[in-house]
C-alpha positions in Angstrom: 0.0 0.0 -0.1 2.9 2.3 0.8 4.5 2.0 -2.5 1.2 2.4 -4.3 1.0 5.5 -2.4 4.6 6.7 -3.2 4.1 6.0 -6.8 1.3 8.6 -7.0 3.3 11.6 -5.6 7.0 13.5 -6.1 15.3 47.8 19.0 12.1 46.1 17.6 8.7 47.3 18.5 5.2 45.6 18.2 2.6 47.7 16.8 -0.4 47.7 19.4 -2.8 47.1 16.5 -1.3 43.9 15.2 -3.2 42.0 17.9 -6.3 42.4 15.6 -4.9 40.6 12.7 -4.0 37.0 12.1 -0.6 38.3 10.6 1.5 40.6 12.7 3.7 43.2 11.5 6.7 44.1 13.5 8.1 47.6 13.3 11.7 47.8 12.1 13.6 50.5 13.5 14.7 53.2 10.8 17.9 52.1 9.3 19.2 51.4 5.9 20.4 48.3 7.3 16.6 46.9 8.1 15.2 46.5 4.5 12.8 43.8 5.9 9.6 44.2 7.3 8.6 41.0 9.2 5.3 39.1 9.3 4.9 36.4 12.0 1.7 34.9 13.5 0.1 37.1 16.1 0.5 34.0 18.6 3.9 33.5 17.7 4.9 37.3 18.4 3.0 37.4 21.7 5.1 34.4 22.8 8.3 36.2 21.8 7.3 39.3 24.1 6.8 37.3 27.0 9.3 36.1 29.4 10.2 33.1 27.1 12.9 35.3 25.5 16.3 35.5 27.2 17.9 38.6 25.7 16.1 42.1 24.3 15.6 42.9 20.8 18.1 46.0 20.8 20.9 43.2 21.6 20.3 41.5 18.8 20.0 44.2 16.6 23.2 45.6 17.9 24.6 42.4 17.1 23.5 43.0 13.4 24.7 46.4 13.2 28.5 45.2 14.3 28.4 42.9 11.2 28.5 43.7 7.3 25.3 44.3 5.4 24.1 42.5 2.2 21.9 40.2 4.3 19.0 38.5 2.8 17.8 36.9 6.0 18.9 37.0 9.7 17.5 35.3 12.8 18.5 34.5 16.1 18.0 31.2 17.7 18.9 28.6 20.4 18.9 28.4 24.2 20.7 32.0 24.4 17.6 33.6 22.7 14.5 31.3 23.9 14.5 29.7 27.5 14.8 26.2 27.6 13.6 24.1 30.4 16.2 23.9 33.5 18.1 26.6 31.8 18.9 30.4 32.6 20.9 33.1 30.9 24.2 34.0 32.0 26.7 36.0 31.0 28.4 32.8 29.5 25.3 32.0 27.4 25.7 32.2 23.8 23.5 33.7 21.4 23.4 32.2 18.1 22.5 34.0 14.9 22.3 32.6 11.2 23.0 35.0 8.4 22.1 34.6 4.7 23.9 36.6 2.0 23.9 36.9 -1.8 27.4 37.3 -1.9 29.7 35.1 0.8 32.8 36.1 -0.4 32.2 39.9 -0.4 30.5 39.6 2.9 33.3 37.9 4.6 36.0 40.3 3.0 34.1 43.0 4.5 33.7 41.1 8.0 37.5 40.5 8.0 38.1 44.2 7.7 35.7 45.3 10.4 35.7 42.3 12.6 39.1 40.5 12.0 39.3 39.1 15.7 36.2 36.9 14.8 38.6 34.8 12.6 41.3 32.7 13.9 44.4 34.1 12.4 45.4 31.0 10.1 41.6 31.4 8.3 42.3 35.4 8.3 45.6 34.7 6.6 44.0 32.5 3.9 41.4 35.4 3.1 38.1 35.6 2.2 38.1 33.6 -0.8 39.1 30.4 1.1 36.8 31.2 3.8 34.1 31.6 1.0 35.2 28.3 -0.6 35.1 26.4 2.6 31.6 27.5 3.3 30.0 26.8 0.0 31.6 23.4 -0.7 31.8 21.5 2.5 29.5 20.1 5.2 25.9 22.2 5.6 27.5 24.9 3.5 27.4 27.1 6.3 30.6 28.8 8.0 30.3 29.7 11.8 32.5 32.2 13.8 31.8 31.2 17.6 32.7 32.4 21.0 32.8 36.1 20.1 32.5 38.2 23.2 29.9 40.9 22.7 28.8 43.3 25.5 27.8 41.1 28.4 27.4 38.2 26.4 28.6 35.9 23.7 27.7 35.3 20.3 28.1 32.7 17.4 27.2 33.3 14.0 26.7 31.2 10.7 26.9 32.7 7.3 25.5 31.0 4.2 24.6 31.8 0.7 21.0 33.0 -0.4 21.2 30.3 -2.8 22.0 27.6 -0.5 19.3 28.4 2.2 16.4 28.4 -0.6 17.7 25.2 -1.6 17.5 23.9 1.8 14.5 25.5 2.6 12.7 24.0 -0.4 14.3 20.5 -0.7 15.7 19.7 2.8 19.4 19.4 1.0 21.0 19.7 4.4 18.2 20.1 6.9 21.0 22.0 8.8 19.4 25.6 8.7 15.9 24.6 7.4 15.6 22.3 10.4 16.6 25.0 12.9 13.6 27.1 11.3 11.2 24.2 12.3 11.7 25.7 15.9 10.9 28.9 17.0 13.3 31.6 16.1 13.7 35.4 16.0 13.8 36.5 12.4 15.1 39.9 12.6 15.6 40.7 8.9 13.8 39.5 5.7 14.8 41.0 2.4 11.1 41.6 0.9 12.3 41.9 -2.8 12.7 37.9 -2.6 9.3 36.8 -2.5 10.8 33.3 -2.9 12.3 33.4 0.4 9.0 34.1 1.9 7.5 31.4 -0.1 10.3 28.9 0.9 10.0 29.8 4.5 6.3 28.8 4.7 6.9 25.5 2.5 9.6 24.4 5.0 7.1 24.6 7.9 4.4 23.0 5.9 7.1 20.0 4.9 8.0 19.7 8.5 4.4 19.3 9.6 3.6 16.6 6.8 6.6 14.4 7.5 5.8 14.7 11.5 2.1 13.5 10.9 3.7 10.5 8.8 5.7 9.5 11.8 2.8 9.7 14.3 0.1 7.3 15.0 -3.4 8.2 14.6 -3.6 9.3 18.1 -1.3 12.0 20.0 -1.1 15.0 21.9 -0.2 18.6 20.9 3.3 18.0 22.6 4.1 14.8 21.1 3.7 16.7 17.8 6.1 19.3 18.9 8.6 16.9 20.1 8.5 15.0 16.9 9.0 18.4 14.6 11.9 19.3 17.0 13.4 16.2 16.7 13.5 16.0 13.2 16.8 18.1 12.7 18.6 16.2 15.7 18.1 13.0 14.1 21.6 11.3 12.8 23.3 14.4 14.2 26.6 13.1 15.7 26.5 15.8 18.2 23.6 14.2 19.9 25.7 11.0 20.8 28.4 13.2 21.9 28.5 17.1 23.1 24.6 17.7 23.3 22.3 17.8 26.3 20.3 14.4 26.4 17.3 16.4 27.2 17.5 19.0 24.5 14.5 18.1 22.6 12.5 18.1 25.8 13.7 21.1 27.1 13.0 23.2 23.9 9.4 22.0 23.7 8.6 22.1 27.2 9.5 25.9 27.8 8.6 26.8 24.3 4.7 25.4 23.8 3.1 28.4 22.9 5.7 29.5 20.4 5.2 26.0 18.7 1.6 26.6 18.8 1.9 29.8 16.9 3.8 28.4 14.1 1.6 25.0 13.9 -1.6 25.0 15.2 -3.1 27.2 12.2 -1.6 24.6 9.8 -2.9 21.7 11.5 -6.3 23.3 11.4 -6.1 23.5 7.8 -5.9 19.7 7.8 -9.4 19.6 8.7 -10.5 16.9 6.5 -8.1 14.3 7.9 -7.4 15.7 11.3 -9.7 16.3 14.5 -8.3 18.3 17.4 -9.6 18.2 21.0 -8.3 19.8 24.4 -6.5 16.9 25.0 -5.5 14.9 21.8 -5.2 15.1 18.2 -6.9 12.4 15.8 -5.3 11.9 12.3 -6.8 9.6 9.5 -4.0 7.1 8.4 -5.7 5.8 5.5 -4.1 5.8 1.9 -5.6 9.2 0.9 -4.3 10.9 3.8 -0.8 9.1 3.5 -0.7 10.2 -0.2 -1.4 13.9 0.6 1.4 14.0 3.4 3.9 12.5 1.0 3.1 14.4 -1.8 4.2 17.5 0.2 7.5 16.4 1.3 10.6 17.9 0.0 12.1 16.4 -2.9 15.3 15.2 -1.3 13.3 13.4 1.5 10.9 12.3 -1.1 13.8 10.8 -3.3 15.7 8.8 -0.6 12.1 7.5 0.8 11.5 6.1 -2.6 15.0 4.3 -2.7 14.2 3.2 1.1 10.9 1.6 0.5 11.9 0.1 -2.7 14.8 -1.9 -0.9 14.8 -5.4 0.0 15.5 -4.6 3.6 12.4 -2.2 3.7 9.6 -3.6 6.0 7.2 -1.3 4.4 6.9 1.0 7.7 6.3 4.4 6.7 7.4 5.9 10.0 10.5 4.0 10.4 11.3 4.6 6.6 11.0 8.4 7.1 13.2 8.5 10.5 15.9 6.7 8.6 15.8 8.8 5.4 15.9 12.0 7.7 18.8 10.8 9.8 20.6 10.2 6.6 20.3 13.8 5.5 21.3 15.1 8.8 24.0 12.7 9.1 25.3 13.6 5.5 25.6 17.4 6.4 26.2 17.5 10.3 29.3 15.2 10.5 31.4 17.2 7.8 30.3 20.4 9.3 31.2 19.3 12.9 34.8 18.7 11.3 34.7 22.1 9.4 33.6 23.7 12.7 37.0 22.4 14.3 38.7 24.6 11.3 36.8 27.4 11.3 36.8 28.0 15.3 40.7 27.4 15.5 42.4 25.1 18.0 41.6 27.3 21.2 38.2 28.2 20.6 37.5 24.5 19.5 38.8 23.0 22.4 36.8 25.5 24.6 33.5 25.1 22.8 33.8 21.2 22.6 34.4 21.2 26.6 31.5 23.6 27.2 29.3 21.0 25.0 30.5 18.0 26.8 29.9 19.4 30.2 26.4 20.2 29.2 26.2 16.8 28.1 27.1 15.0 31.5 25.1 17.7 33.4 22.0 16.6 31.5 23.2 12.6 32.4 22.9 13.1 36.1 
C-alpha cells in the first residue's frame, strides 16, 4: 500500500494594532540596514514578547549592526535567545545567529576588515576566497564564527549563501538551517525583494508538519507533535551522541509550547479534512488518501531517499521507520562534515573551549 501511495507523488517594537489581525507586522527601526518588514503569526509574536525570551531585541540588532550588511535573512535562535527548561541566561550564555547573504566572498571580505578578531589567525591569513570556498563546498554549506564576546554575553553566527538557504528550505538538501527553522526563532531581517524566500520559509514549515504527521500514530498529543517536529533536525546528528544535552528536545518543547502553537496550530487546523483536534488529543486519518497527501508534500530530497528506502529489499514497508531513517541520513551527511569544518573555522583554542562546554552540558544532562 505504501509503495502504491509513493508512486502517486514527487530595538524592535510591536505595533499595538497588530493584535487585531492574524498576521502581525513588526515595526523595524528606521535604518538602511533594516530592509525588511517581518511578518509572523500574532500568537508567535505574543510568545516572543513574554519572558520566554532570554535577551532583548535591541541586543540582537546591535549584533547585526556590528556585522556587514547585504543580508537576505537574519535570525537569532537557541538557548541564548529562547528559554529552555532548566536553563537560565548567564553572561556565558551564547546567542546564536544565522545570516544569509547573496555574495559570501564579499561578505567575509568586509567582515574580515571590520571584525578581524572573529576569525582565527590561520583562516584570516588565507583570506575571504578560501573562507567562501570552505563555506559553500563542505558540510552544510555554512560557515560559523563562534565564542565572540559581545557586550555582556557571547555570540556565534553562521553565514550561508541565499542560494543554498533557498535550496535547503525547499528541498531539505542538508536540513541544517531548514531544521533550525522548524523551531521558534527570532527572524530579525528578511529581504522583501525576495518573494521566493518567504515562499520557501512557509514551505519548510509545511514540509515539517507533513513529515511529522507521517511519523505519528492515529492519536497523539500536541506536545508529542512538537517533540517530533523538533527532533527531525537532530536525528542522525553526531553531536546528539557526543556533546549535546540528552534532554535537548524535551527542554526546547517544554519551555516553548506557546511558540510552537503559533507556528503550527493554524497549519494543523487547515488539515481539518483528515485531522480532528480536541483539548487533550489530536486524531488523524491514516488511510491511503491521507498518506498520499502527506507524502505528496514532502521535500524533494526526502521524497527521493524515501522512494529508494521503501523499494529496497531490507524495507519492512513501515512508513514512519523509513522516514526516520531517511531524515537521519540527510542530517548525518551534512552535520558530520560540518562538525569537522567547525573545528577548522574555530581554530584550536576556541574549538577546545567550545567542545568542553558542550561535553559539560552533556554530562550535566546525564545526572
